[in-house]
N, CA, C and O of each residue as an XYZ file, in Angstrom:
516
protein
N     -15.742     -4.533    -42.446
C     -15.572     -5.402    -41.296
C     -15.964     -4.660    -40.032
O     -15.117     -4.201    -39.266
N     -17.215     -4.561    -39.843
C     -17.735     -3.838    -38.696
C     -17.545     -4.665    -37.425
O     -17.834     -5.861    -37.403
N     -17.047     -4.003    -36.347
C     -16.871     -4.663    -35.066
C     -15.559     -5.409    -34.917
O     -15.233     -5.862    -33.820
N     -14.811     -5.545    -35.976
C     -13.520     -6.237    -35.899
C     -12.395     -5.264    -36.213
O     -12.527     -4.410    -37.090
N     -11.295     -5.399    -35.496
C     -10.138     -4.558    -35.808
C      -9.174     -5.381    -36.643
O      -8.987     -6.575    -36.404
N      -8.570     -4.736    -37.616
C      -7.598     -5.414    -38.449
C      -6.308     -5.516    -37.649
O      -5.784     -4.513    -37.164
N      -5.808     -6.719    -37.518
C      -4.602     -6.941    -36.725
C      -3.367     -6.781    -37.595
O      -3.171     -7.523    -38.558
N      -2.546     -5.818    -37.252
C      -1.297     -5.607    -37.963
C      -0.245     -6.574    -37.451
O      -0.299     -6.982    -36.291
N       0.706     -6.949    -38.286
C       1.804     -7.792    -37.801
C       2.555     -7.092    -36.658
O       2.581     -5.864    -36.577
N       3.157     -7.893    -35.788
C       3.863     -7.344    -34.628
C       4.873     -6.281    -35.028
O       4.901     -5.202    -34.434
N       5.707     -6.569    -36.032
C       6.762     -5.635    -36.422
C       6.180     -4.307    -36.906
O       6.767     -3.252    -36.663
N       5.047     -4.345    -37.579
C       4.410     -3.111    -38.046
C       3.907     -2.274    -36.871
O       3.745     -1.060    -36.993
N       3.661     -2.929    -35.728
C       3.231     -2.208    -34.525
C       4.404     -1.855    -33.625
O       4.211     -1.365    -32.512
N       5.642     -2.107    -34.113
C       6.835     -1.790    -33.313
C       7.077     -2.787    -32.206
O       7.689     -2.449    -31.193
N       6.605     -4.022    -32.379
C       6.750     -5.054    -31.355
C       7.558     -6.230    -31.901
O       7.665     -6.422    -33.112
N       8.115     -7.000    -30.994
C       8.837     -8.215    -31.364
C       8.561     -9.261    -30.299
O       8.625     -8.970    -29.104
N       8.256    -10.468    -30.724
C       8.020    -11.571    -29.795
C       9.366    -12.169    -29.411
O      10.201    -12.431    -30.277
N       9.580    -12.385    -28.109
C      10.810    -12.989    -27.616
C      10.456    -14.108    -26.643
O       9.385    -14.107    -26.035
N      11.361    -15.044    -26.510
C      11.209    -16.116    -25.545
C      12.377    -16.041    -24.587
O      13.531    -15.982    -25.010
N      12.082    -16.042    -23.296
C      13.106    -15.967    -22.267
C      12.986    -17.172    -21.348
O      11.884    -17.631    -21.048
N      14.111    -17.670    -20.912
C      14.123    -18.710    -19.901
C      14.626    -18.053    -18.626
O      15.779    -17.632    -18.543
N      13.740    -17.971    -17.629
C      14.049    -17.269    -16.390
C      13.608    -18.114    -15.200
O      12.803    -19.033    -15.352
N      14.133    -17.807    -14.020
C      13.651    -18.505    -12.818
C      12.151    -18.263    -12.630
O      11.644    -17.195    -12.973
N      11.464    -19.230    -12.100
C      10.015    -19.162    -11.920
C       9.601    -17.891    -11.181
O       8.603    -17.267    -11.540
N      10.348    -17.508    -10.167
C       9.997    -16.332     -9.382
C      10.077    -15.021    -10.156
O       9.501    -14.023     -9.723
N      10.764    -14.998    -11.271
C      10.916    -13.776    -12.065
C       9.878    -13.657    -13.166
O       9.655    -12.563    -13.685
N       9.240    -14.757    -13.532
C       8.345    -14.765    -14.690
C       7.193    -13.770    -14.556
O       6.897    -13.039    -15.501
N       6.551    -13.734    -13.411
C       5.409    -12.840    -13.225
C       5.823    -11.377    -13.352
O       5.107    -10.577    -13.955
N       6.977    -11.027    -12.785
C       7.461     -9.654    -12.884
C       7.780     -9.261    -14.318
O       7.521     -8.128    -14.724
N       8.339    -10.187    -15.087
C       8.647     -9.896    -16.488
C       7.371     -9.755    -17.318
O       7.306     -8.914    -18.215
N       6.361    -10.568    -17.028
C       5.083    -10.417    -17.724
C       4.465     -9.052    -17.424
O       3.948     -8.385    -18.320
N       4.525     -8.645    -16.152
C       4.020     -7.331    -15.769
C       4.776     -6.224    -16.514
O       4.168     -5.285    -17.028
N       6.109     -6.345    -16.567
C       6.922     -5.353    -17.269
C       6.556     -5.294    -18.752
O       6.439     -4.204    -19.313
N       6.374     -6.445    -19.389
C       6.005     -6.470    -20.809
C       4.665     -5.776    -21.035
O       4.515     -5.000    -21.979
N       3.704     -6.052    -20.180
C       2.390     -5.396    -20.308
C       2.504     -3.887    -20.122
O       1.874     -3.111    -20.840
N       3.314     -3.486    -19.151
C       3.492     -2.054    -18.897
C       4.180     -1.373    -20.076
O       3.796     -0.268    -20.459
N       5.186     -2.014    -20.652
C       5.877     -1.436    -21.808
C       4.936     -1.290    -23.006
O       4.977     -0.282    -23.711
N       4.085     -2.300    -23.235
C       3.116     -2.191    -24.338
C       2.123     -1.062    -24.072
O       1.761     -0.325    -24.989
N       1.680     -0.923    -22.824
C       0.751      0.161    -22.485
C       1.407      1.520    -22.687
O       0.777      2.448    -23.194
N       2.673      1.637    -22.291
C       3.394      2.903    -22.490
C       3.551      3.208    -23.969
O       3.428      4.359    -24.389
N       3.827      2.168    -24.766
C       3.981      2.380    -26.200
C       2.671      2.891    -26.798
O       2.669      3.826    -27.598
N       1.564      2.273    -26.405
C       0.257      2.729    -26.906
C      -0.021      4.168    -26.479
O      -0.598      4.947    -27.237
N       0.396      4.513    -25.258
C       0.154      5.864    -24.736
C       1.185      6.875    -25.226
O       1.012      8.082    -25.053
N       2.260      6.375    -25.838
C       3.305      7.270    -26.331
C       4.278      7.709    -25.267
O       4.964      8.715    -25.444
N       4.362      6.986    -24.165
C       5.283      7.323    -23.082
C       6.230      6.160    -22.847
O       6.079      5.428    -21.869
N       7.200      5.981    -23.727
C       8.084      4.826    -23.635
C       9.226      5.006    -22.653
O       9.929      4.038    -22.364
N       9.440      6.205    -22.128
C      10.547      6.383    -21.190
C      10.219      5.718    -19.856
O       9.055      5.589    -19.475
N      11.251      5.309    -19.172
C      11.080      4.603    -17.905
C      10.637      5.560    -16.804
O      11.063      6.714    -16.755
N       9.792      5.068    -15.940
C       9.356      5.834    -14.783
C      10.468      5.793    -13.749
O      10.941      4.712    -13.396
N      10.897      6.959    -13.254
C      11.960      6.951    -12.261
C      11.511      6.276    -10.964
O      10.332      6.303    -10.611
N      12.448      5.687    -10.279
C      12.152      5.066     -8.997
C      12.542      3.602     -8.978
O      12.972      3.032     -9.981
N      12.381      3.017     -7.815
C      12.710      1.613     -7.619
C      11.619      0.746     -8.216
O      10.432      1.024     -8.045
N      12.023     -0.317     -8.922
C      11.098     -1.255     -9.546
C      11.310     -2.642     -8.951
O      12.444     -3.112     -8.866
N      10.250     -3.287     -8.546
C      10.347     -4.650     -8.012
C      10.447     -5.610     -9.188
O       9.564     -5.643    -10.045
N      11.526     -6.396     -9.229
C      11.729     -7.380    -10.287
C      11.194     -8.746     -9.895
O      10.738     -9.513    -10.744
N      11.251     -9.040     -8.630
C      10.783    -10.311     -8.097
C      10.496    -10.085     -6.611
O      10.744     -8.993     -6.099
N       9.983    -11.089     -5.918
C       9.733    -10.889     -4.483
C      10.991    -10.552     -3.680
O      10.889    -10.016     -2.577
N      12.171    -10.856     -4.218
C      13.396    -10.613     -3.454
C      14.371     -9.655     -4.130
O      15.499     -9.514     -3.658
N      13.977     -8.988     -5.226
C      14.923     -8.114     -5.927
C      14.245     -6.846     -6.434
O      13.104     -6.872     -6.896
N      14.980     -5.727     -6.335
C      14.518     -4.439     -6.829
C      15.623     -3.788     -7.645
O      16.804     -4.063     -7.433
N      15.236     -2.919     -8.586
C      16.195     -2.275     -9.473
C      15.856     -0.801     -9.617
O      14.687     -0.421     -9.682
N      16.901      0.030     -9.666
C      16.768      1.460     -9.927
C      17.760      1.799    -11.032
O      18.933      1.436    -10.940
N      17.307      2.491    -12.079
C      18.190      2.889    -13.180
C      18.209      4.402    -13.260
O      17.161      5.041    -13.349
N      19.425      4.982    -13.228
C      19.562      6.424    -13.404
C      19.343      6.739    -14.879
O      20.117      6.270    -15.713
N      18.315      7.519    -15.238
C      18.019      7.758    -16.651
C      19.105      8.532    -17.394
O      19.235      8.388    -18.610
N      19.880      9.341    -16.695
C      20.911     10.136    -17.363
C      22.173      9.336    -17.660
O      22.709      9.403    -18.766
N      22.643      8.589    -16.684
C      23.920      7.888    -16.844
C      23.762      6.418    -17.196
O      24.696      5.798    -17.706
N      22.588      5.855    -16.930
C      22.393      4.427    -17.153
C      22.916      3.565    -16.017
O      22.831      2.339    -16.090
N      23.459      4.180    -14.962
C      23.942      3.410    -13.815
C      22.764      2.683    -13.180
O      21.652      3.208    -13.122
N      23.022      1.476    -12.709
C      21.972      0.649    -12.132
C      22.273      0.302    -10.686
O      23.392     -0.079    -10.341
N      21.254      0.439     -9.847
C      21.341      0.021     -8.452
C      20.395     -1.163     -8.290
O      19.261     -1.134     -8.766
N      20.865     -2.183     -7.626
C      20.023     -3.346     -7.364
C      20.089     -3.686     -5.884
O      21.134     -3.542     -5.250
N      18.967     -4.136     -5.338
C      18.906     -4.597     -3.956
C      18.274     -5.977     -3.974
O      17.246     -6.198     -4.614
N      18.899     -6.897     -3.266
C      18.394     -8.270     -3.195
C      18.250     -8.678     -1.744
O      19.155     -8.474     -0.934
N      17.103     -9.259     -1.422
C      16.857     -9.791     -0.084
C      17.454    -11.191     -0.051
O      16.941    -12.106     -0.696
N      18.528    -11.355      0.695
C      19.223    -12.647      0.747
C      18.552    -13.626      1.692
O      18.847    -14.821      1.661
N      17.654    -13.132      2.530
C      16.997    -13.988      3.507
C      17.821    -14.195      4.771
O      17.365    -14.836      5.718
N      19.027    -13.654      4.784
C      19.882    -13.776      5.969
C      19.308    -12.928      7.104
O      18.490    -12.035      6.880
N      19.740    -13.218      8.293
C      19.284    -12.468      9.464
C      20.310    -11.395      9.798
O      21.516    -11.637      9.746
N      19.817    -10.200     10.144
C      20.704     -9.131     10.590
C      21.282     -8.306      9.457
O      20.656     -8.127      8.412
N      22.492     -7.807      9.684
C      23.134     -6.859      8.774
C      23.485     -7.442      7.408
O      23.876     -6.696      6.510
N      23.359     -8.729      7.231
C      23.667     -9.374      5.946
C      22.431     -9.556      5.067
O      22.542    -10.093      3.965
N      21.257     -9.123      5.527
C      20.014     -9.454      4.831
C      19.911     -8.845      3.440
O      19.670     -9.564      2.470
N      20.091     -7.536      3.326
C      19.910     -6.867      2.030
C      21.265     -6.578      1.395
O      22.087     -5.850      1.950
N      21.477     -7.160      0.228
C      22.728     -6.987     -0.520
C      22.441     -6.014     -1.657
O      21.567     -6.265     -2.487
N      23.182     -4.894     -1.696
C      22.968     -3.913     -2.745
C      24.225     -3.782     -3.611
O      25.347     -3.972     -3.142
N      24.006     -3.454     -4.876
C      25.117     -3.253     -5.811
C      24.821     -2.055     -6.701
O      23.667     -1.675     -6.900
N      25.890     -1.469     -7.230
C      25.782     -0.412     -8.236
C      26.643     -0.846     -9.412
O      27.812     -1.191     -9.241
N      26.061     -0.828    -10.604
C      26.770     -1.214    -11.822
C      26.679     -0.082    -12.832
O      25.736      0.709    -12.812
N      27.670     -0.013    -13.716
C      27.687      1.022    -14.745
C      28.182      0.425    -16.054
O      28.914     -0.564    -16.058
N      27.778      1.032    -17.159
C      28.237      0.570    -18.458
C      29.747      0.697    -18.548
O      30.325      1.676    -18.075
N      30.375     -0.280    -19.147
C      31.827     -0.255    -19.297
C      32.546     -0.807    -18.082
O      33.727     -1.144    -18.158
N      31.852     -0.901    -16.970
C      32.410     -1.460    -15.746
C      31.330     -2.356    -15.160
O      30.143     -2.046    -15.258
N      31.724     -3.433    -14.570
C      30.715     -4.343    -14.036
C      30.091     -3.762    -12.777
O      29.054     -3.103    -12.850
N      30.683     -3.988    -11.667
C      30.134     -3.542    -10.387
C      31.059     -2.490     -9.807
O      32.253     -2.738     -9.637
N      30.523     -1.321     -9.503
C      31.366     -0.242     -8.997
C      31.228     -0.044     -7.494
O      32.056      0.637     -6.889
N      30.194     -0.626     -6.873
C      30.017     -0.522     -5.420
C      29.087     -1.636     -4.956
O      28.271     -2.145     -5.724
N      29.226     -2.007     -3.679
C      28.353     -3.017     -3.098
C      28.329     -2.855     -1.589
O      29.201     -2.209     -1.008
N      27.333     -3.439     -0.969
C      27.251     -3.398      0.478
C      26.108     -4.259      0.983
O      25.347     -4.823      0.198
N      25.994     -4.354      2.291
C      24.933     -5.132      2.933
C      24.369     -4.339      4.097
O      25.099     -3.638      4.797
N      23.071     -4.454      4.296
C      22.412     -3.784      5.414
C      21.291     -4.664      5.965
O      20.925     -5.686      5.386
N      20.769     -4.230      7.090
C      19.696     -4.964      7.741
C      18.315     -4.533      7.251
O      17.364     -5.311      7.322
N      18.197     -3.293      6.750
C      16.903     -2.730      6.353
C      16.863     -2.412      4.866
O      17.859     -1.962      4.299
N      15.716     -2.643      4.230
C      15.542     -2.372      2.812
C      15.728     -0.890      2.490
O      16.418     -0.547      1.531
N      15.118     -0.010      3.286
C      15.238      1.425      3.010
C      16.690      1.888      3.099
O      17.117      2.747      2.328
N      17.440      1.326      4.029
C      18.863      1.675      4.163
C      19.647      1.153      2.964
O      20.550      1.832      2.476
N      19.317     -0.035      2.488
C      19.996     -0.589      1.306
C      19.750      0.293      0.087
O      20.673      0.589     -0.671
N      18.502      0.708     -0.096
C      18.193      1.613     -1.211
C      18.977      2.919     -1.097
O      19.575      3.379     -2.069
N      18.968      3.503      0.083
C      19.650      4.779      0.300
C      21.153      4.654      0.042
O      21.744      5.511     -0.615
N      21.766      3.597      0.555
C      23.211      3.410      0.352
C      23.531      3.180     -1.128
O      24.524      3.701     -1.637
N      22.695      2.404     -1.816
C      22.919      2.161     -3.246
C      22.785      3.451     -4.043
O      23.610      3.733     -4.912
N      21.753      4.234     -3.751
C      21.567      5.503     -4.450
C      22.721      6.460     -4.180
O      23.193      7.128     -5.099
N      23.180      6.535     -2.941
C      24.298      7.424     -2.597
C      25.564      6.989     -3.326
O      26.303      7.833     -3.835
N      25.825      5.690     -3.384
C      27.012      5.192     -4.096
C      26.895      5.484     -5.582
O      27.892      5.803     -6.230
N      25.696      5.379     -6.127
C      25.476      5.680     -7.538
C      25.727      7.155     -7.829
O      26.387      7.498     -8.810
N      25.200      8.022     -6.976
C      25.399      9.470     -7.141
C      26.882      9.813     -7.076
O      27.374     10.615     -7.870
N      27.586      9.210     -6.139
C      29.025      9.454     -6.001
C      29.778      8.974     -7.242
O      30.660      9.671     -7.744
N      29.431      7.791     -7.733
C      30.087      7.261     -8.929
C      29.839      8.175    -10.130
O      30.767      8.484    -10.877
N      28.592      8.607    -10.316
C      28.243      9.457    -11.456
C      28.985     10.787    -11.376
O      29.482     11.280    -12.389
N      29.065     11.372    -10.180
C      29.790     12.641    -10.009
C      31.268     12.467    -10.350
O      31.851     13.304    -11.040
N      31.873     11.382     -9.867
C      33.281     11.113    -10.189
C      33.474     10.905    -11.681
O      34.434     11.409    -12.263
N      32.564     10.163    -12.300
C      32.646      9.883    -13.728
C      32.548     11.179    -14.537
O      33.304     11.381    -15.487
N      31.612     12.056    -14.157
C      31.458     13.332    -14.872
C      32.693     14.215    -14.686
O      33.134     14.882    -15.623
N      33.244     14.215    -13.474
C      34.433     15.014    -13.206
C      35.614     14.498    -14.057
O      36.349     15.296    -14.638
N      35.790     13.200    -14.129
C      36.877     12.618    -14.927
C      36.667     12.895    -16.412
O      37.629     13.142    -17.138
N      35.406     12.856    -16.870
C      35.103     13.112    -18.284
C      35.438     14.548    -18.675
O      35.917     14.799    -19.781
N      35.185     15.489    -17.765
C      35.457     16.901    -18.060
C      36.953     17.198    -18.059
O      37.410     18.066    -18.802
N      37.711     16.495    -17.242
C      39.140     16.791    -17.147
C      39.968     16.089    -18.234
O      41.170     16.330    -18.353
N      39.331     15.234    -19.013
C      40.087     14.543    -20.093
C      40.074     15.343    -21.364
O      40.653     14.921    -22.365
């Protein structure tokens, strides 16, 4: 079969087809993420790239690779200090910190600082038990 590649079943290639129902604004970001994950798998680099990831036009996510803690920032569209809503979540606990700021960079910084503080406290408590 010259010129044609034999197509292996998805599972044999380490893939699985899924169907998600998501808001319209999130669909493009999820398609981009799926393409990026497949490219990483082909390249052999399946670990997540550190840094903030845009999930949609109004939401960003940061995941700490060591602890799994997640920081999210959402543009609420409000004017002033209520515009950017940030949260920090951790496994075993839902939301461990939250806040609002007027600037995106400040929201990211505050979320990251709260995440670092939470992780340090968690590690300290784990060592003392």
